[in-house]
Every structure is written in structure tokens, then in C-alpha cells.
Backbone bond lengths (Angstrom), bond angles and torsions (degrees), N, CA, C in turn:
res aa  C-N    CA-C-N  psi(-1)  N-CA   C-N-CA  omega(-1)  CA-C   N-CA-C  phi
1 M - - - 1.469 - - 1.522 109.11 -
2 N 1.339 117.34 124.17 1.453 120.25 -178.65 1.524 110.96 -81.06
3 D 1.342 115.49 176.76 1.461 120.48 -174.64 1.528 112.24 -64.63
4 I 1.331 116.80 -39.66 1.470 119.41 -178.92 1.516 110.60 -63.76
5 E 1.330 117.39 -42.57 1.468 120.89 179.14 1.515 110.89 -63.84
6 K 1.353 118.20 -37.55 1.456 121.36 177.31 1.523 111.17 -63.45
7 I 1.329 115.10 -43.59 1.469 118.99 179.49 1.524 110.46 -61.82
8 Q 1.337 115.93 -43.83 1.457 119.59 -179.31 1.531 110.91 -64.63
9 K 1.344 118.22 -41.69 1.448 122.04 -177.71 1.510 111.72 -68.03
10 N 1.334 116.97 -40.80 1.458 120.86 -177.88 1.522 113.15 -74.42
11 S 1.330 116.81 -15.47 1.462 118.95 -174.85 1.525 113.23 -109.89
12 L 1.327 117.16 9.69 1.456 119.80 -177.35 1.521 112.57 -61.64
13 S 1.319 116.84 -32.33 1.458 120.51 -177.75 1.525 112.31 -81.30
14 K 1.327 117.37 -10.46 1.459 120.85 -178.72 1.520 109.31 -91.44
15 R 1.296 115.33 139.30 1.454 120.81 -177.64 1.517 109.82 -102.84
16 G 1.315 115.79 119.05 1.449 119.91 179.86 1.521 112.02 -79.12
17 N 1.300 115.65 152.29 1.450 121.47 177.78 1.528 108.88 -91.20
18 P 1.352 118.58 112.29 1.470 119.73 -176.24 1.518 113.48 -64.22
19 W 1.348 117.57 -20.65 1.463 119.66 -177.99 1.530 111.97 -68.32
20 I 1.343 116.59 -17.63 1.454 118.11 177.44 1.528 110.44 -66.04
21 I 1.340 116.74 -30.20 1.456 120.81 176.21 1.524 109.74 -64.58
22 Y 1.317 116.04 -41.45 1.477 121.12 177.72 1.525 110.58 -60.49
23 I 1.338 116.31 -45.98 1.462 120.97 -178.16 1.521 111.05 -66.05
24 L 1.323 116.50 -44.40 1.462 120.08 179.89 1.528 111.67 -63.97
25 Q 1.327 116.50 -37.67 1.458 119.21 179.75 1.526 111.24 -69.13
26 I 1.328 117.15 -38.87 1.468 120.51 175.84 1.532 109.85 -60.42
27 K 1.334 116.38 -45.48 1.462 120.16 178.85 1.530 111.06 -62.01
28 K 1.305 115.79 -37.60 1.466 119.72 178.75 1.525 110.28 -62.84
29 Y 1.317 116.97 -43.90 1.458 120.24 178.10 1.525 111.19 -63.56
30 L 1.330 116.97 -44.17 1.458 120.73 -177.00 1.525 112.47 -66.55
31 S 1.315 115.99 -28.52 1.469 119.51 -178.58 1.522 112.87 -81.24
32 G 1.335 116.71 -11.01 1.460 119.74 -178.80 1.516 111.76 -88.02
33 G 1.309 116.10 145.95 1.451 120.37 179.82 1.516 113.23 -67.72
34 F 1.350 117.10 -25.78 1.457 120.10 -178.51 1.526 111.21 -61.84
35 F 1.331 117.26 -40.65 1.470 120.43 -178.35 1.517 110.85 -56.23
36 W 1.309 117.02 -49.32 1.461 120.87 -175.25 1.527 110.87 -73.01
37 A 1.330 116.99 -33.94 1.461 119.55 177.77 1.524 111.28 -65.89
38 V 1.330 116.62 -45.25 1.459 120.80 179.66 1.514 110.99 -70.44
39 L 1.324 116.63 -36.52 1.463 120.21 178.22 1.519 110.54 -58.21
40 G 1.323 116.40 -40.55 1.456 119.69 179.30 1.513 113.25 -76.60
41 S 1.337 116.94 -38.44 1.466 119.95 -176.28 1.516 112.35 -68.48
42 G 1.311 117.65 -25.30 1.457 119.92 179.43 1.518 112.99 -62.05
43 Y 1.317 116.34 -29.15 1.462 120.52 -178.16 1.523 112.00 -80.09
44 L 1.336 117.27 -0.43 1.461 119.72 172.72 1.528 111.01 -69.39
45 F 1.328 117.07 -27.49 1.462 120.10 -175.45 1.532 112.72 -68.42
46 P 1.331 120.29 -48.68 1.471 117.47 173.84 1.517 112.58 -63.32
47 L 1.337 117.30 -31.01 1.458 120.28 176.88 1.527 110.58 -66.90
48 I 1.327 116.72 -43.20 1.460 121.12 177.56 1.528 110.23 -60.80
49 L 1.330 116.40 -43.15 1.465 120.23 179.31 1.522 110.73 -62.65
50 F 1.313 116.87 -41.46 1.454 121.29 178.55 1.537 110.73 -61.78
51 V 1.326 116.89 -42.56 1.465 120.96 179.44 1.525 110.50 -65.48
52 I 1.330 117.11 -41.71 1.466 120.58 178.51 1.523 110.44 -60.07
53 Y 1.325 116.47 -46.16 1.462 120.57 -179.24 1.532 111.68 -62.73
54 S 1.321 115.87 -43.04 1.461 119.76 -173.53 1.527 113.04 -78.82
55 R 1.347 117.10 -21.53 1.462 120.09 -175.74 1.526 113.42 -102.87
56 T 1.304 118.24 -18.35 1.457 119.79 -174.36 1.530 111.51 -71.88
57 H 1.327 114.52 148.79 1.466 121.16 176.70 1.534 110.95 -109.87
58 K 1.340 116.01 5.12 1.459 120.06 179.91 1.533 110.43 -79.62
59 D 1.314 114.93 156.94 1.459 120.71 174.99 1.525 108.44 -81.16
60 L 1.326 116.90 109.45 1.460 121.92 -177.21 1.519 112.21 -105.22
61 T 1.309 116.64 19.33 1.459 119.08 175.11 1.530 109.85 -76.61
62 N 1.311 115.81 175.37 1.472 121.85 -176.12 1.528 110.53 59.30
63 Y 1.331 115.46 50.00 1.467 125.26 175.85 1.531 113.14 71.37
64 G 1.309 117.38 19.12 1.455 120.09 177.30 1.517 113.04 -66.49
65 Y 1.333 116.38 -34.82 1.471 119.19 178.02 1.526 110.76 -63.05
66 W 1.341 115.84 -39.97 1.462 119.66 177.58 1.523 111.17 -64.32
67 E 1.326 117.01 -42.09 1.461 119.91 -178.86 1.533 111.26 -62.19
68 V 1.337 116.21 -41.26 1.467 119.79 178.59 1.526 110.82 -64.73
69 S 1.327 116.13 -43.90 1.466 119.59 -178.79 1.519 111.52 -64.86
70 L 1.332 117.17 -40.39 1.465 120.16 -179.70 1.525 111.40 -69.11
71 K 1.320 116.80 -36.52 1.460 119.27 176.58 1.521 110.55 -62.80
72 L 1.332 116.91 -41.19 1.463 120.69 177.39 1.524 110.85 -65.28
73 I 1.329 116.96 -42.64 1.467 120.47 -178.51 1.521 110.79 -66.91
74 F 1.339 117.00 -47.63 1.463 120.13 -176.91 1.525 112.53 -70.25
75 E 1.331 116.35 -48.96 1.454 120.28 -172.68 1.524 113.69 -88.22
76 G 1.316 117.50 -15.59 1.455 120.96 179.84 1.514 112.41 -115.60
77 Y 1.321 115.68 -65.14 1.460 120.08 -173.50 1.525 111.77 -64.12
78 F 1.319 117.59 -52.67 1.465 120.79 -179.27 1.526 111.82 -70.46
79 A 1.335 116.53 -47.66 1.461 120.40 -170.71 1.519 113.36 -70.02
80 Y 1.317 117.96 -27.52 1.464 120.47 -178.09 1.528 111.26 -113.22
81 Y 1.305 115.66 -61.21 1.463 120.50 -171.45 1.525 112.16 -65.13
82 V 1.330 116.82 -49.08 1.470 119.94 -175.71 1.524 111.37 -73.48
83 V 1.310 118.56 -19.35 1.466 120.83 172.33 1.528 110.40 -81.34
84 L 1.322 117.16 -38.02 1.467 121.55 -177.20 1.531 111.94 -66.31
85 V 1.315 117.23 -40.69 1.466 120.44 -176.60 1.538 111.67 -61.49
86 P 1.339 120.33 -52.65 1.474 118.87 176.07 1.525 112.56 -62.57
87 L 1.329 116.32 -35.76 1.461 120.00 -178.42 1.522 111.08 -56.13
88 V 1.316 117.47 -46.47 1.462 121.16 -176.41 1.529 111.23 -82.26
89 L 1.335 117.58 -48.65 1.468 120.27 -175.00 1.523 112.20 -65.88
90 A 1.331 117.44 -46.78 1.462 120.33 -177.69 1.516 112.04 -70.78
91 T 1.330 117.07 -37.41 1.470 120.17 179.24 1.514 111.25 -65.14
92 A 1.343 116.97 -33.59 1.465 120.96 -176.30 1.522 113.28 -86.73
93 A 1.322 118.02 0.40 1.470 120.18 -172.61 1.522 113.47 -62.23
94 F 1.346 117.74 -32.71 1.461 120.87 -177.17 1.526 112.45 -111.00
95 R 1.319 115.85 21.88 1.456 119.78 -178.88 1.527 110.63 -93.17
96 D 1.309 116.95 142.14 1.470 123.34 173.46 1.532 112.42 57.70
97 E 1.334 116.46 44.33 1.461 119.95 -179.42 1.527 111.89 -61.35
98 F 1.306 116.49 -38.73 1.461 117.70 -177.45 1.524 111.26 -72.39
99 N 1.327 117.09 -41.30 1.457 120.96 -176.69 1.522 112.64 -65.49
100 D 1.342 117.28 -36.15 1.459 117.49 -179.93 1.527 112.38 -88.74
101 Q 1.345 116.93 5.71 1.466 124.22 170.60 1.527 113.74 70.27
102 N 1.316 118.42 14.24 1.469 119.37 170.94 1.518 110.68 -60.57
103 I 1.334 116.57 -36.34 1.450 120.67 -174.52 1.522 111.98 -64.93
104 I 1.337 117.50 -28.14 1.470 120.29 179.83 1.517 110.07 -61.17
105 Y 1.315 116.72 -45.81 1.466 119.56 179.64 1.521 110.61 -66.92
106 I 1.325 116.72 -37.91 1.461 120.33 -179.70 1.521 110.50 -61.90
107 L 1.344 116.94 -38.85 1.463 120.22 -178.04 1.520 112.21 -76.86
108 V 1.332 117.11 -39.99 1.457 120.14 -176.55 1.519 111.22 -72.81
109 K 1.333 117.35 -41.43 1.461 121.65 179.34 1.522 107.71 -125.53
110 P 1.312 116.79 95.86 1.468 120.29 -172.44 1.526 112.37 -56.31
111 I 1.300 115.00 135.21 1.450 122.90 177.39 1.518 107.24 -128.47
112 K 1.313 116.54 136.26 1.447 119.71 178.59 1.527 109.81 -57.21
113 R 1.314 115.55 134.99 1.453 119.66 -177.56 1.540 112.07 -59.52
114 Q 1.351 116.37 -32.34 1.460 118.59 178.11 1.524 111.12 -61.44
115 Y 1.344 116.47 -35.93 1.457 120.36 177.31 1.537 110.34 -64.99
116 I 1.327 115.90 -35.71 1.460 119.90 179.95 1.527 110.00 -61.81
117 F 1.324 116.50 -46.23 1.463 120.04 178.84 1.528 110.48 -61.98
118 A 1.322 116.73 -46.82 1.463 120.75 -177.50 1.526 111.66 -64.09
119 M 1.339 117.63 -42.07 1.456 120.84 -178.42 1.527 111.55 -69.46
120 K 1.324 116.55 -38.84 1.457 119.05 177.71 1.526 110.54 -66.88
121 Y 1.319 116.50 -37.75 1.461 119.96 177.75 1.525 110.57 -65.93
122 L 1.317 116.92 -39.82 1.463 120.51 177.55 1.524 110.75 -65.81
123 A 1.324 117.18 -39.25 1.463 120.61 177.28 1.532 110.48 -64.55
124 Y 1.315 116.19 -39.52 1.472 119.87 176.06 1.527 110.46 -61.30
125 L 1.338 117.32 -45.91 1.463 120.41 -179.09 1.528 111.13 -61.51
126 T 1.320 116.36 -41.28 1.466 120.05 178.60 1.525 110.96 -61.67
127 T 1.325 115.71 -49.36 1.465 120.29 -177.00 1.517 111.89 -65.75
128 S 1.332 116.60 -45.39 1.463 119.85 -178.17 1.527 111.54 -65.35
129 T 1.331 117.22 -33.81 1.466 120.40 177.19 1.518 110.74 -66.69
130 V 1.325 116.58 -44.38 1.467 121.01 178.90 1.528 110.88 -60.84
131 V 1.331 116.35 -34.53 1.461 120.62 -178.15 1.531 111.91 -76.21
132 T 1.326 117.63 -42.24 1.468 120.54 -167.32 1.524 115.03 -98.81
133 L 1.318 118.46 -28.25 1.469 119.91 -173.60 1.528 113.70 -69.17
134 P 1.345 120.67 -48.51 1.469 119.34 -178.44 1.525 114.61 -58.01
135 P 1.355 120.68 -44.23 1.462 118.65 177.78 1.525 113.32 -61.65
136 L 1.328 117.01 -35.70 1.458 120.09 178.18 1.524 110.69 -64.22
137 L 1.318 116.77 -46.35 1.461 120.74 179.58 1.522 111.23 -63.72
138 L 1.318 117.18 -37.82 1.458 120.53 178.45 1.532 110.79 -67.47
139 T 1.323 117.25 -37.88 1.464 120.89 176.48 1.524 110.89 -62.49
140 V 1.328 116.39 -44.07 1.470 120.86 177.80 1.522 110.55 -63.70
141 L 1.321 116.94 -37.99 1.462 120.64 178.83 1.524 111.10 -63.38
142 V 1.334 116.73 -42.85 1.460 120.37 177.69 1.528 110.47 -61.81
143 A 1.332 116.95 -43.67 1.463 121.14 179.91 1.521 111.27 -63.88
144 N 1.327 117.22 -43.52 1.460 120.88 179.26 1.517 111.77 -64.20
145 T 1.317 116.23 -43.07 1.465 120.67 -178.11 1.526 111.44 -61.97
146 Y 1.330 115.72 -47.55 1.463 119.18 179.14 1.525 111.44 -66.44
147 S 1.328 117.78 -38.82 1.464 120.39 -179.81 1.520 111.24 -63.11
148 L 1.308 116.37 -42.56 1.463 120.19 -178.94 1.526 112.15 -68.58
149 K 1.335 116.61 -34.93 1.465 120.17 -176.35 1.524 113.26 -86.95
150 K 1.324 117.68 -35.07 1.460 120.99 -170.42 1.535 114.06 -107.83
151 D 1.334 117.57 -18.08 1.459 120.44 -174.57 1.526 110.28 -108.41
152 P 1.324 118.76 106.19 1.466 120.41 -178.59 1.525 113.29 -69.55
153 Y 1.345 117.25 -16.07 1.467 120.75 -179.89 1.533 112.26 -89.02
154 F 1.307 116.19 -7.93 1.468 120.45 -177.30 1.529 108.62 -87.54
155 H 1.326 115.79 100.87 1.460 120.46 -177.63 1.525 110.85 -128.94
156 E 1.301 116.80 39.27 1.457 119.77 -178.94 1.523 111.16 -77.28
157 P 1.328 118.10 134.91 1.467 120.24 177.09 1.515 111.10 -66.54
158 S 1.315 116.08 160.88 1.466 120.82 -177.74 1.521 111.93 -60.61
159 S 1.341 116.51 -32.12 1.468 119.28 179.70 1.533 111.16 -64.51
160 T 1.344 116.50 -38.18 1.463 120.31 178.26 1.523 110.88 -68.69
161 V 1.322 116.31 -41.45 1.463 120.33 178.00 1.526 110.43 -62.02
162 L 1.324 116.66 -41.67 1.469 120.29 178.42 1.522 110.94 -65.08
163 L 1.330 116.87 -40.12 1.463 120.07 178.47 1.518 110.64 -63.80
164 N 1.331 116.80 -43.88 1.456 120.15 179.06 1.523 111.63 -63.81
165 T 1.333 116.22 -39.50 1.467 120.11 176.42 1.516 110.65 -64.20
166 A 1.342 116.34 -40.07 1.464 120.57 178.81 1.526 111.01 -62.59
167 L 1.326 117.19 -36.30 1.460 120.27 178.03 1.528 111.18 -65.94
168 L 1.325 116.48 -40.33 1.461 119.85 176.32 1.526 111.00 -63.02
169 V 1.317 116.63 -43.05 1.467 120.87 178.52 1.528 110.08 -64.05
170 A 1.335 117.13 -40.52 1.462 120.43 177.68 1.525 110.77 -62.52
171 G 1.335 116.98 -41.09 1.463 120.04 176.00 1.516 112.15 -62.53
172 L 1.331 116.05 -39.38 1.469 120.79 177.32 1.522 110.79 -61.77
173 F 1.335 117.17 -48.50 1.460 121.06 -179.59 1.532 111.09 -63.67
174 L 1.324 116.70 -37.53 1.456 119.81 177.99 1.517 110.84 -59.62
175 M 1.324 116.47 -42.80 1.461 120.31 179.33 1.526 111.71 -69.04
176 L 1.334 117.32 -42.96 1.463 120.45 179.79 1.522 111.42 -63.32
177 I 1.318 116.74 -45.67 1.464 121.16 -179.39 1.526 110.35 -66.02
178 G 1.330 116.54 -46.26 1.457 120.37 -175.75 1.512 113.57 -69.16
179 Y 1.327 116.78 -55.66 1.459 119.11 -179.57 1.526 111.28 -63.09
180 G 1.322 116.78 -35.70 1.458 120.26 -178.93 1.512 112.76 -61.59
181 V 1.332 116.78 -47.92 1.463 119.41 -177.38 1.522 110.74 -69.51
182 V 1.341 117.53 -34.01 1.470 120.01 177.48 1.527 110.28 -67.09
183 F 1.339 117.57 -50.33 1.457 121.06 -177.71 1.526 111.78 -64.41
184 M 1.327 116.96 -38.96 1.465 119.60 -178.58 1.523 110.99 -69.51
185 T 1.322 117.07 -39.62 1.470 120.02 178.58 1.524 110.79 -66.91
186 V 1.317 116.66 -41.75 1.469 120.04 177.05 1.524 110.54 -60.62
187 S 1.335 116.95 -35.41 1.462 120.65 -176.98 1.521 113.07 -65.49
188 I 1.343 117.60 -20.23 1.465 119.45 177.61 1.522 112.18 -103.94
189 L 1.327 116.66 -0.15 1.465 120.00 -179.16 1.512 113.08 -100.75
190 V 1.333 117.78 -27.72 1.462 120.80 -174.07 1.519 110.12 -124.35
191 K 1.325 115.87 162.09 1.461 121.15 -178.08 1.526 112.32 -78.92
192 R 1.309 117.42 -30.42 1.457 121.71 179.30 1.531 109.76 -120.78
193 P 1.319 115.97 72.51 1.470 119.18 -173.82 1.522 113.89 -66.33
194 L 1.341 117.40 -31.67 1.461 118.66 -177.07 1.527 111.34 -61.51
195 L 1.314 116.95 -41.62 1.464 120.79 179.68 1.525 110.66 -62.97
196 I 1.321 116.95 -47.29 1.466 120.79 -179.80 1.521 110.66 -63.65
197 N 1.327 116.49 -43.56 1.459 119.90 -178.68 1.526 111.66 -68.48
198 L 1.327 117.56 -32.05 1.466 120.09 174.51 1.524 110.71 -61.58
199 I 1.324 115.70 -41.99 1.464 119.67 178.37 1.520 110.42 -64.51
200 L 1.340 116.62 -45.27 1.460 120.49 -179.91 1.525 111.27 -65.35
201 G 1.333 115.91 -43.31 1.455 119.82 -176.77 1.513 112.79 -67.54
202 F 1.320 116.44 -46.68 1.457 119.43 -176.68 1.517 112.60 -78.51
203 S 1.345 117.61 -9.32 1.458 118.58 171.70 1.514 110.52 -64.32
204 A 1.343 116.84 -28.51 1.462 120.16 175.84 1.515 110.82 -70.40
205 I 1.323 116.23 -37.03 1.460 120.46 -178.84 1.531 110.64 -74.10
206 F 1.331 115.64 -45.98 1.461 119.55 179.20 1.529 109.33 -93.12
207 E 1.318 114.28 58.69 1.468 121.13 -175.24 1.515 112.20 -59.38
208 V 1.320 117.86 -30.68 1.459 120.53 -176.88 1.520 110.77 -60.82
209 I 1.343 115.95 -36.89 1.461 120.48 -177.97 1.521 110.92 -72.83
210 F 1.337 116.48 -37.30 1.457 120.75 -171.43 1.529 113.20 -103.00
211 T 1.320 118.21 6.50 1.462 119.47 -171.89 1.524 112.52 -61.19
212 D 1.340 117.61 -38.56 1.457 119.30 179.64 1.522 111.79 -70.60
213 L 1.325 116.48 -26.95 1.459 120.62 -179.07 1.521 111.16 -76.58
214 I 1.339 116.03 -49.88 1.463 119.30 -174.68 1.529 112.68 -92.41
215 N 1.355 116.77 -19.62 1.462 121.87 178.44 1.520 112.29 55.90
216 N 1.326 116.70 18.13 1.464 123.12 176.36 1.525 113.77 61.58
217 N 1.300 118.21 11.79 1.460 121.10 -176.98 1.520 113.12 -100.11
218 W 1.326 117.40 -13.86 1.455 120.34 -174.38 1.523 112.48 -127.45
219 E 1.320 117.61 7.54 1.468 121.41 177.07 1.519 108.67 -93.77
220 F 1.327 116.86 127.60 1.466 119.99 -176.57 1.523 112.09 -62.70
221 L 1.325 116.67 -33.11 1.454 119.71 178.44 1.525 110.97 -59.71
222 Y 1.317 116.88 -47.29 1.457 120.56 -176.24 1.519 112.10 -78.98
223 I 1.304 117.23 -29.59 1.472 119.27 172.59 1.519 109.19 -63.91
224 A 1.331 116.71 -41.73 1.464 120.20 178.76 1.525 111.07 -64.43
225 I 1.336 116.66 -42.16 1.466 119.58 179.34 1.526 110.39 -65.33
226 N 1.332 117.25 -40.16 1.458 119.98 174.65 1.521 111.15 -57.59
227 F 1.314 115.32 -41.12 1.461 120.77 -177.73 1.522 111.30 -65.52
228 I 1.329 116.30 -34.45 1.461 120.59 -174.27 1.528 112.02 -96.26
229 S 1.331 117.81 -9.38 1.455 120.42 -167.44 1.522 114.07 -69.95
230 R 1.309 118.23 4.66 1.467 120.19 170.71 1.529 109.87 -56.83
231 Y 1.315 117.07 -24.94 1.459 120.97 175.49 1.533 110.89 -56.05
232 W 1.326 114.51 -42.00 1.460 119.11 -173.70 1.523 111.74 -84.62
233 Q 1.329 117.12 -7.33 1.450 121.58 177.37 1.529 111.08 -99.59
234 G 1.305 117.16 0.68 1.452 120.78 -169.46 1.516 108.31 95.01
235 F 1.298 117.81 168.39 1.462 120.85 -176.33 1.522 109.19 -84.02
236 D 1.334 115.26 81.63 1.459 121.46 -176.03 1.519 111.79 -73.69
237 S 1.315 115.25 159.15 1.461 119.83 169.06 1.523 108.09 -71.42
238 L 1.319 116.48 161.28 1.464 119.83 -173.89 1.522 112.57 -63.29
239 D 1.341 118.01 -37.39 1.459 118.74 -178.64 1.526 111.26 -65.90
240 V 1.333 117.25 -38.53 1.468 120.88 175.61 1.520 110.02 -67.89
241 F 1.316 115.28 -41.64 1.467 120.89 -179.10 1.522 111.42 -57.42
242 F 1.331 118.40 -47.09 1.450 120.99 -175.68 1.533 112.99 -76.20
243 R 1.319 118.22 -18.45 1.461 120.21 178.55 1.523 112.94 -88.70
244 R 1.301 116.88 -22.52 1.462 121.66 -169.66 1.540 112.07 -73.29
245 Q 1.318 116.06 142.34 1.457 121.09 170.36 1.524 107.86 -84.94
246 F 1.336 116.15 129.73 1.449 118.89 -169.46 1.524 113.57 -101.42
247 L 1.299 115.36 -159.24 1.461 122.69 -165.70 1.517 113.71 -54.44
248 F 1.316 117.89 -36.03 1.454 120.26 -172.49 1.521 112.00 -113.75
249 G 1.338 116.70 28.77 1.449 120.33 176.24 1.517 113.50 71.42
250 L 1.310 117.73 23.80 1.454 121.50 -176.53 1.520 108.70 -133.01
251 S 1.318 117.63 128.76 1.460 119.52 179.39 1.518 109.86 -73.64
252 A 1.328 116.19 161.29 1.461 120.67 -178.91 1.522 111.37 -61.37
253 I 1.335 116.74 -44.16 1.460 120.48 -177.66 1.523 110.99 -65.82
254 N 1.334 117.88 -45.88 1.466 120.25 178.89 1.524 111.66 -62.43
255 G 1.330 115.85 -37.65 1.455 119.16 177.48 1.516 112.16 -62.87
256 I 1.334 116.20 -42.49 1.466 120.01 178.24 1.519 110.92 -63.27
257 W 1.329 117.86 -40.51 1.467 120.53 178.58 1.526 110.88 -64.74
258 H 1.321 116.94 -39.94 1.464 119.11 175.22 1.524 110.85 -58.74
259 A 1.331 116.08 -45.38 1.460 120.36 -179.07 1.520 111.28 -62.76
260 I 1.327 116.76 -43.72 1.472 120.82 -179.27 1.528 110.36 -61.53
261 I 1.315 116.82 -41.74 1.475 120.53 179.24 1.525 110.73 -60.76
262 I 1.332 116.42 -47.24 1.465 119.82 -179.98 1.521 111.03 -61.90
263 I 1.323 117.04 -45.01 1.470 121.26 -178.53 1.517 110.77 -61.34
264 L 1.322 117.30 -47.13 1.462 120.50 -178.51 1.525 111.60 -65.29
265 V 1.324 117.16 -40.45 1.467 120.41 -179.17 1.524 110.66 -64.40
266 F 1.334 117.47 -48.16 1.462 120.08 -178.10 1.533 111.15 -69.33
267 F 1.324 117.55 -35.11 1.464 119.11 177.52 1.524 110.28 -65.79
268 A 1.327 116.77 -41.37 1.465 120.51 178.07 1.524 111.10 -63.50
269 I 1.333 116.90 -40.97 1.467 120.08 177.98 1.526 110.24 -63.84
270 G 1.327 116.94 -43.34 1.458 119.98 179.27 1.513 112.51 -62.13
271 M 1.319 116.86 -44.15 1.463 120.99 179.43 1.530 111.17 -65.26
272 R 1.310 116.49 -33.45 1.462 120.29 -178.67 1.522 112.29 -77.61
273 K 1.332 116.25 -36.25 1.456 120.14 -174.19 1.524 113.52 -87.17
274 I 1.320 118.34 -22.56 1.459 120.07 -175.08 1.529 112.91 -61.83
275 P 1.360 120.93 -32.76 1.469 118.11 176.30 1.515 113.38 -61.55
276 Q 1.340 117.10 -22.47 1.454 120.36 179.72 1.518 113.24 -91.08
277 K 1.326 116.18 -3.76 1.461 120.33 -177.54 1.523 110.45 -78.40
278 Q 1.319 116.77 129.58 1.458 121.84 177.55 1.525 107.72 -86.31
279 L 1.314 117.48 110.70 1.437 121.76 -175.52 1.514 113.63 -91.32
280 Y 1.311 119.15 -9.00 1.454 120.42 -176.22 1.504 111.08 -142.59
């Protein structure tokens, strides 16, 4: 009997705390250069919006400031930045387990493998939210400030602005939750997960190539845009908003149900397959 088997046998009666996996994964993210690089690059988007507003000579009244900000958020922030963050963070969640010493705790105090998947996914959600949410809110703040000061037609009450901001945040969370669980599950199913996840992730960006394949009904990016696209229909009441067929022929409610199905299926696969994953 080797040393690892002895450790496992002697510790069967001890119950490990699964939250230590969450803490170790957070520390792993914080110690990587990617976290700090992406954290800083996210704030380029409100800066870009500010430069566009201050340098443009076009008439942006009659909700033009909102249209510019939404185009930047949809085609830039969501399509690139919010896809890139889950792609890297979720794919790397199960990499180098032995080197970062997570495996030592797993062996000394046994933890159900399903807990490992769930805790790492929760750590990913925490980290990705910290990275992506503040730049989005700052971008919305810049758009609101310019609209209120420069657009005489912009007379939306604060409650409407808050609701619209909440929809953007909901779209952000939908993308983080959805892409994260897909990328993380793929990372434990294949030997070269980064390559597969790059294909999956950039299929959202290069939508023109994949449009016939995905039909825009199962991509989190487009489901999120459908959910938020009340902006482009005018500021509808909620009952009109939820009944309307949106940009890609998919209603907001149906899009959300599609997303929920994908998330639950991939999470179930990840929880089922992780006990078979060789971590060391």
C-alpha cells in the first residue's frame, strides 16, 4: 500500500469542508496574471464610450446616446469581453490541480467530487462577476449621464433607468452562468478543452459562420440580447416586452427557457462526470 492509499484509508472517517475548494480556487484566480489583466481591460469600455461621446460630431439626441452605448455593450462588451472571461476562467478551473496543492486537501480530508465541481463553479461565478459587473455599470452610468445632460428627448424616470440597468445585469449573469457551466463541463470531458471551448466561444462572435447551425436560439449571447432588446423596441411595458418576438425570432421567455435547459443539462453532466475525472 503506497502513501496516498494510506492517507485515503486513514481519513475516510473525516469529513472535509467543501468550501475550502471554493477558497483555494478563488486564491488560484487571484494569483494569476489573467485576472488582473482582464480586470483592468474591462474598464476600457466605459472609457471608449466616453471618447465616442466627446469626439463625435453626429446628432445623438432622441436616444442616440443610448443606441451608441447599447451597440458598444452588445457588439463589444458582451460579444468579446463577457465571452472571453468565462472561456479562460472556467476552462482553467481544473488545470494543474496537483501543482496548486488542491489535491493535498482532497486526499487528506475526502470531499465528494460533486462538491468539487460545484465549489469550483461557484468560485468561477464569484470571480467572473467581480471582473465583469463594475465595468458594465460604469458604462451604463456614462450613457445615462450623457443622455440626461445632452439629450433633451431623454426623460426617462429613475425607475425605468434602474429597470433597464437590471436587464443588462441579468443578461450579463445569463452569459456568465451559461458559458461558464458549458466551458467548465467541457474542460473535464475532453483532453484539449481550450481548443474546443475556443470554437464554442468564438462561434458566438463569428455568428455569421454559425448562424445556420445554432439558429440563434441556443447561444447565450443572443438569448441575452433578445432578453434586453426591449431597448431597441422602445421602452415597452413589461407585459408587451414579454409577449414580443425579438430580434432573432425568439421571445424573451422562450429564450430564457432555452438557456435554463442548457445550463441544467451541462451542470448535471459535470456533476456526473467529475467523479471519473483523474485530478492527479
